[in-house]
C-alpha positions as a printed Julia matrix, in Angstrom:
116×3 Matrix{Float64}:
 162.49  126.25  43.17
 160.84  129.66  43.51
 160.24  131.74  40.38
 163.11  134.27  39.77
 162.36  138.0   39.71
 162.86  138.21  35.99
 161.74  135.35  33.78
 164.52  133.73  31.87
 164.25  132.48  28.36
 164.15  128.71  27.78
 166.68  128.63  24.92
 170.26  127.76  25.76
 171.79  130.27  23.34
 169.8   133.07  24.87
 170.82  132.02  28.4
 174.43  131.98  27.3
 174.19  135.47  25.9
 172.68  136.73  29.16
 175.35  134.96  31.15
 178.15  136.59  29.09
 176.53  140.0   29.46
 176.4   139.52  33.17
 180.11  138.53  33.25
 181.16  141.58  31.22
 179.0   143.86  33.43
 180.43  142.31  36.62
 184.01  142.79  35.26
 183.22  146.49  34.63
 181.85  146.91  38.17
 184.93  145.16  39.63
 187.24  147.5   37.63
 185.34  150.49  38.9
 185.53  149.28  42.49
 189.29  148.86  42.12
 189.66  152.37  40.72
 187.56  153.99  43.39
 189.39  152.16  46.18
 192.72  153.33  44.66
 191.49  156.97  44.61
 190.24  156.7   48.19
 193.56  155.27  49.4
 195.47  158.02  47.63
 193.27  160.7   49.17
 193.71  159.14  52.64
 197.51  159.14  52.2
 197.56  162.77  51.0
 195.24  164.17  53.61
 197.08  164.9   56.87
 195.16  163.9   60.03
 193.4   166.87  61.66
 195.39  168.4   64.49
 193.72  168.24  67.84
 192.51  171.61  69.14
 194.87  173.41  71.56
 192.16  173.85  74.14
 188.88  172.09  75.17
 185.99  173.6   77.09
 183.83  170.89  78.75
 180.19  171.85  79.43
 177.98  170.66  82.22
 174.66  168.94  81.67
 171.32  170.42  81.98
 169.52  173.4   80.49
 172.15  176.01  81.09
 175.13  174.01  79.75
 177.61  176.37  81.38
 181.33  175.75  81.01
 182.37  173.19  83.68
 186.05  172.42  83.1
 188.79  173.42  80.73
 191.59  171.27  79.3
 194.54  171.49  77.03
 194.2   169.82  73.66
 196.6   167.03  74.75
 194.53  166.1   77.82
 193.89  162.37  78.1
 190.9   162.74  80.51
 188.44  163.88  77.88
 187.86  164.82  74.31
 184.28  165.89  75.04
 183.14  169.48  74.82
 184.05  171.98  72.27
 187.34  173.15  70.91
 188.31  176.66  72.05
 190.84  179.36  71.43
 193.46  180.4   74.0
 191.71  183.68  74.54
 188.34  181.9   75.0
 189.86  179.68  77.69
 191.43  182.58  79.46
 188.19  184.46  79.45
 186.29  181.56  80.91
 188.85  180.91  83.58
 188.79  184.6   84.57
 185.08  185.19  84.55
 183.21  181.96  85.34
 183.89  181.16  88.98
 182.6   177.58  88.92
 184.93  176.51  86.12
 187.67  174.04  87.1
 191.08  173.83  85.37
 191.76  170.16  84.8
 194.17  168.94  87.5
 195.87  166.53  85.06
 196.74  168.8   82.08
 196.86  171.99  84.1
 195.72  174.51  81.48
 195.87  177.37  84.05
 199.59  176.76  84.43
 200.21  176.52  80.71
 198.31  179.72  80.16
 200.49  181.46  82.79
 197.73  182.19  85.21
 199.57  180.68  88.18
 202.81  182.64  87.53
 201.33  186.01  88.57
């Protein structure tokens, strides 16, 4: 059997004391683990899940990373890109000619751009 990291005493009474100390220490660690888990569970219950953003701007690849497509926050096609404000999406749709409004979630319709 390989030599342990810490040498243990040869006397039985000393070994029993060490064993008891380890048992008490392990019990304290188990109590702390239980307490921390309870605190974490309570925090998780109290914290509402973050609301998805109302708008997404999906960016193209490459050096320029220009806006490529816009989506509503509820769009199921993507959750890539960056969250955006309503005004930001309107500005992008009006000024960047290469941007596509997602054909599934129709942000242009939801913003009222197709009504005029």
